[in-house]
N, C-alpha and C positions, 0 to 999 in steps of 0.2 A: 837617316837625317836629311839627306839631299831631297828625298821624296817629300818629307815634311815641309821643308823650306819652300819647295815648288808649290805645294798645296796651299800654304799660308799666303804666298804671293798671289796665287790665283784668287783666293778669297778676298784679299785686299783690293785687287784690281776690280773685281766684280762689285765690291762695295763702293768703290770710287765712282764707277759708271752709274750704278743704280742711284747713288746719292745725287746725281745731276737731274734725275727725273723729277718732274713736278716742281722744278725750280721756279717756273713762272706761272704759278697758280693764281696769283693775285695781281690786281691792277697796280698795287703799290710796287711790286717787284719789277714789273716791266717798266714802269715810269721811272723808278730809280735808276734802272739800267740804261735807259735811253736819254736821260736828261743831260743838258749841256755841261754840267759840272765835270763830266768825264773828259773834256776836250784836251787835257794835257796828254792823254794817251787815247788815241782814237779807237772807236769800235771798228771792227773789220766785217764788212758785209761780203759774203762769198757769192759773187754773181753766178747764177745757175749752178750753185754749189762749189764753184771755183775749181773746175777740173783742170788737171795737167794734160799734156798731149795724149797720154795713154788712157785717159779717163773719159767717162761719159757725162753729159750734161743731165741735170734734173734727175739724178738717180740716187737710190738709197745708199749705194756703195760710195758714191762721191760725197754725199752729205755726211756719212759716217767718218770719212777721211778728213773732211773739213773740221768737224768739231773735235776730232782726235788731235789734229795739228794746232787748232786755235779754239780752245774750249769755250771762249766767249763769242765765237763767230755767230753772226746773223746769217741765216741760210735763205738766199733768194731763190724762188722757184716760180715756174710759169704754169698756171692752171688752165687746162683746156677741157672741152666737152665733146664727147663722141656723138655720132648720129643717134644713138639710143640713150643719150643724156647721162652717160657715165663720165665722172670727173677723173682726169688723168693729168700727167705732167709732160709737157713738151714745149719747147720754145716756139718752133715754127708750126704753122698749120700744115705745111707741106712736109711729107715724111722722109724724103730722100736723103737729106743731109745728116740726120741724126738717127735714122733707123734703116732697117733692111726693107721697109715698105715703100710704096709709091702712092702718089696722089694726096688728097686732102684728108687730114685726120677727122674733121667734122663730118665727112661724107661716109665714114666707115664705122662699123659696130665695134664695141669693145671685144667681142669674141674674136674678130679678125685681127684687131690691133694687139691683143694679148699674145699672139703667136710671134710677133716680130721681135727681132733682136735690136738692141741699141748699138749704134756705132760710137767709137771713141772719137776724139777730136781730129785724128788723122784719117778718119773715114773707115777704119777697120771694124768689122762686126765683132761684137763681144757676146758672151753668154747671158748678159743682163737683159732684163725685160723692162718695158715701160711701167712705172709704178702707178698704182691708183693713188689719187689724192688722199683717200682715206687711209691707205697703208702708211703714208708718210706721217699723218697726224697720229696714228696709232704707234708708230715707231718712235716719234719724238717724245711723246708723253710730257710735253711742256718743259723739256730740258734745255732747248735752244729757242731763241726768237726766230720766227719764220716771216720773211718778207714775201707776201703773196701778190704776185702779178697775175691777177685774174683777167684773162684776155677778153677783149671785146667780143660779144656774142655768147659768152658763157652766162648761164643763168646764175646771177649773183646771189639770188635768194637760196638757191640750191647749195652753192658753195658755202655760204654763211651758215646754213643749216648743218652742214657737215662739220664746220668749225665748232658750232655749238654742241653738236652730238658728242664730240670728243673733248668737251670742256676746255677748249683751246683759245677762247676769246682774249685771254691775258698773255698769250705767248705768240701772237701774230700782230703784224701791221699790214694794212691793205694799201697797195699802190693804186692810186686813183688817177684816171686819165682826164677827168673833168671835175670842175668845181661842183657841178650839179650832182655827180655821182658821190662825191665826198659829203655833200649836204644830206643826201638820202641815207647814206650809211650812218652819219652822225645822229640823224633823227631816230634811226632804228636801234643804234647801239651807242648811247651817249658817251661811254668811256672807252670805246674802241680806238686804238691808235691807227692813224691814217697817214699816208705819205702823198704829197702833192707837189708838182713842179712850182718853184718860186724863182722868179728871175730878178725881182727888185723888191725892196722893202715895202713899196707902195702896194704890192699885191695883197698884203695883209688886210688893208682897208677894203679891197675888192672882195676878199673872202668874207669879211664880216658883213658887208652889204648884201652878199648873196645868201646870208643866213648860216654861215659856217663859223662856229666858235673856234678859237685858236688853240684850245687846249688839246693835248694828246695828238699833236701834229708834227710830222717830220717834213722838213723842207728839202725837196730834191733840187739841188742848185745847178746852175749852168756848168758846162765843162770848162769854160773859161772862168778861172777862179775869181769870184767877186771880191771887192775891196773889204777891208776889215770892218768898215762901218756897216756893211750888209750883215755880216755875222753878228755884230754887236746888237743890231736891231732884232734879229731872230732870237738871240739869247735873252734879250730883255723881255721878249714875249714868251719865253719858256719853250722855244722851238729848236730842237737839234737839227743840224744840217748834214745832209749826205751828199757827197760828191762822187760821181762816177769817173773812174780812171781807166775803164776798159774801152775796147772798140778801136777801130782803125785810126792810126795817127794819134793815139792817146798814150798816156804815160805807161800803161801796162805793156805796150809794144816795145818800149825801150829796154836795153840791158839794165839790170838792177843798179849797177854802179852809176849809171847816168840818170836813172829815174829817182834815186833815193832823195835827192834834194827837192824834187817836185812834190813827192808825197809829204815831206816834212813841211814845205811851204804852205800846203793846204791846211795842215793842222795848226801851224803858227798863225795863219790868218783867222782861224776860228772853226775850221771844219771838224765835225764830231764823228762822222762815219765815212770811211773810205770804202766805196763799192768797187771791188776789184776781181779780176780773173785769177790773181795769184795771192790768195789770202795768207798762206803760211809765210811766204817771202816778205810781204809787206808788214805783217805782224812782227816779224823779227827786227824790223827797223826801229820799233818803239818799245822794245823790252827794256 
């Protein structure tokens, strides 16, 4: 009997996990997920996967942990390209902080990089390896929304071809560094979700003049929380707002009992997405 119960529980868990796959197969699904109507309970964006001290950044193990802890988590990741044009994930171009390697990622081949071990946040080497971008898309299978920080110097056409190959256009948004790159992506992919820095409501007029339609756009807002009128203007245009709480001297660095009020104030002002290094803890504040 005990064995039967364990078997049934295993089947149920497997069904629950597989049921998440292909969740974001359509543009309607990702648009409904991201739109500002969700602002009473923010979406949680796991910065670099949201690793704890003993975890690695930009790794499949950390991504799995994040969506296990926060099933609706958006997974942020950093896409880089090797010397031989292989797409992989790493935040820094320099290898020392996050891997057992040295020197520049873009100066080395994938064959050499694939032998390296990832370091956890304390600097300790782990058994984990640097993932291929393709491995992550294959693993995700449209179950979570991926925020793709495609680093400058990476062949954007190659990265987007990989997204298309895995039928993932409706489960990603692309973090853009310039309005020009956002315009180019919008022209190539009219319904693709993009994320772009917005510091004031007047920026929207600048975007439109540059040829960037405002649909399917996430506003990356300043660290200093904007006034409510700013959020109201974004929401009137159908634009969800993401605020980063990670980094030196920011909210994520405070003990949770001191930081809780800051997270809540962002949401009360109109913030839709909290981009954080501690996704599970922040998510618990809004249950």
